[in-house]
N, C-alpha and C positions, 0 to 999 in steps of 0.2 A: 254484496259489494263491500259492506263493512267488514265482513269476515275475511275477504280477500286482502283488504288494506291491513287488517290486523296481522294476518299471516305473513304478508310481505314485510311489515315492520319488524316482526319477530325474527324473520330470516335475516334481514339486514343487521339487526342488533346482534344476532349470533355471529355473523360474519365479521362485523367491525369490532366487536368487543369480546372476542374469545378469551377465555382464561389461559394463563400461562401453564404449560405442561412442564412442571419442574422435574428435573432429574436429581438424584442424590449420590450417584456413583460416577467418578471421573471417567473410568474406562467405558462405561455405558455411554457417557456423553461423547467421548471420542468416536465410538462406533457410529453413533447417530450423526455426528459432524462429518464423518467420512461419507456416509451414505447420502446425506443431503447437501454435501459441499458447502458447509457453513462453518463459522467460527463459534467458539464456545464462550458463553458469558457466565462467569462465576460471581455469585452475589451472596453476601451475608444476609442473615435473617432480617435484620433491621431494614436494610436497603430494599429487600424484596417486598416488604410490607408497603413501603413508600411507592414502589413501582406499581404494585397491584392496585393501588388506589386510583390510578389513572388508566382507564380501560383502553384508551387510544395507544398508549405506550405498550400495553400488553399485546395489542394486535401487531404493532411494529416488531416487537421482540419475537413473537411467534412466527413471523414471516422471514426473519433475518438471522436469528441466533439460536444456538442450543443452550437453554438456560439450566444452569446447575446451581443448586442451593448448597452453600458451603457452611460447614459447622464452625469454621474459623472466621474471625473478624477481619477479613481482607477487603472490605468495601466492595467495589465492583472492578473486575478485570476481564479483559477480552484475551482469549488464548487461541492458539491454533491446535491442530490435531497432534502435534508433537509436545504440547504442553508449554510452548514458549509464550511468555506474557507479552502481548503486543501493545496493549494500552492499559494503564492503571488509572482508574477514575476515583479520585479522592472524594468526590461529591456527586450528587445526582445531576447537577447542571452540566458537568463535564461529560457524564454518561449520555445525556440527552444529545449533546453535540455529536458524539460518536454514533449513537443510534441512528440518527438521520443521515449519516454519511457513509456508514459501513455498507458494503455491497451485500445483496441477498445471496449471491453465489460466489464462492471463492474456488471454483473448480481448477483454475490455473495454478494457484498456490498448492492446493491439495494434490494435484497431479505431479507437480515438481517435488513435493515432500515424499510422496510415495516412491517416486523414482530414486530419490536420494536415499531414502531409508532402505530400499531393497538392494541397490547396487553400490552404495557408498560414495565417497568423495571422488570427484574427477574435476578437471578444470571446467569442462562444459556444464556438468551437473551443478557445480557450485555457482557458476555464472548464471545459469537459468533460474536457480532458486533465489539468488540475489535480486534478479530482475522481478521475480514474482512478488517478493516482499516490497520492493520499491514501488511496484504498481499499486499494491494494496495501500501503502502509506499515502500515496498521492490522493486517495479518496478522503483521508482523515484531515481534520483541521490542523494547520501548521504547528500549533503549540502542543499537539498531542501525538505528533509523528515520531518523536525521537527514538522511542524504544523499537519500533518497527524498522526504522532506518538504521539503527545500530546493528540489528540482526542482519539486515541487508548488507551492511558494510563488512561484517564478519565473513559473509560468504563471498563477497567481492575480493576480499583479502586472500581467502583460500584459493579462489580462482586464479588470482595473480600469481601466487606461489606455485600452484600446481601447473599453471600455464608456462611458467619458466622451466619447470622440470620436464614438461611435455613438449617444450620448444614451440609454444603457440604464441608468437609475438603479438599478433593482432588482438587476441583475446586478453592477453596480459594488459595491453594498453587500454582496451575497452573497460577492463575491470578497474583500473586506476581512475579512469574518467567516471565510472559509475559511482565511486566514492565521492568524487568531486560534485557530481550531480546531487547526491544525497545531502551534502552540506548545503548546497543551494536550496534544496527542498526544505531544509530545516529553517531557512531564513538566514543562514550564516554566509552572507554574500562575500564579504571580504575574505573569509577563510576559503571559500570555494575558489575565488580568483587566485589566491596564493597557492593553493594546492594544485591547480591546473599547471601553473608555471613551474612548480617544483617537480611534479610527477611525470610530465610529458615534455617532449621537445616540439614546440609548435612549428618549427621549420622542418621537422622530419616526421610528421604524423602519418600514420597509415591512412590511405585514402578513405577506408571504410569508417574511420573514427573522426574525421575532420569535422563533420557537421555537429556531432555531439560536443566536441571540445569547444567549438566556436559558439554553440548555443549556450553552454554554461557560462562562458565569458560574456557574451552579449547580454544575457538576462541579468547576470550578477552585476555587471557594470551599470546597467539601467537602474537596478534597484538601489545602487549606492549613489546614484545621481550623476555618474560620469557618462553623459549621453553621447559624447563624441566617440568614445571607445565602444560604447554599446552599438552605435551605428556602424562603426568600422567592422566589428565582428559579425553583425547582422548581414552585412554585404558579403562577408567571407562565407557565411552559411550558403547563400545563394550560389556562390561560385564553386562550392565544394561538391564533389561527386555524390549524387543522391541527396543533396541538401534540400531541394524542393520537396522531395518525397518524405524526407525526415520531418520537415516542418509541417507538412500536411497531415502526417500521422500524429504528430504531437498536438497540433492546434485544431485539427478537424478539417472537414471538407471546405470550410469557408476560406481557408488560407489562399491568398491570391497567387496566381502563377507569376513566375519571374519575369514574364514578358509584359506584364501589366504595368 
């Protein structure tokens, strides 16, 4: 019995407190990140020693990220398979915040990056990639999202320009609203409100984009304390085509039906 308990304890200890498998070559890290659908964590030697002192963090890292030991003093950064820096952590505390919120699997982002890398820019591919970065950013604490959302905005802007060239009006408008949504996601609520009014005509929105536009306005007005306007645009979401489905997808299955 004692030997069984000892063996079980050793097994649990090995599972929970596994050592980090450090890589030393960026290209090798990218290949493994593609294979496992993960992001890459680049760490300098000093920070790596701090991380390894806590075996629980080692376990989290081993399950979520591809760890790369850097020879340069760049603290800790999280990158995608294209080498884009998504989050720069200047200290271990910020890294811990990211570590516990970053998803274990970024298959959607990697899929869109592979498509984009293989076939190049198009309005749809740029839009899809912008959405993938946006979705990833929403997992990260608000104060650490800015770099990911900036990348997302770049692709939304590309989608808008290419959409104009390809005469895809609905996608152009959705791309403009995607940038507005990203400003809201950064906590820039006043800016998001102003951008919506500048970028789209609220009286002539495409039916498919109404719920998104009204949500950005409703949420941003609520966060700035203008509850009457927040309620006004919240009601408009319910009346918009697909508004209920939009909010249910955004908020989850608990979102009440419009008939309640």
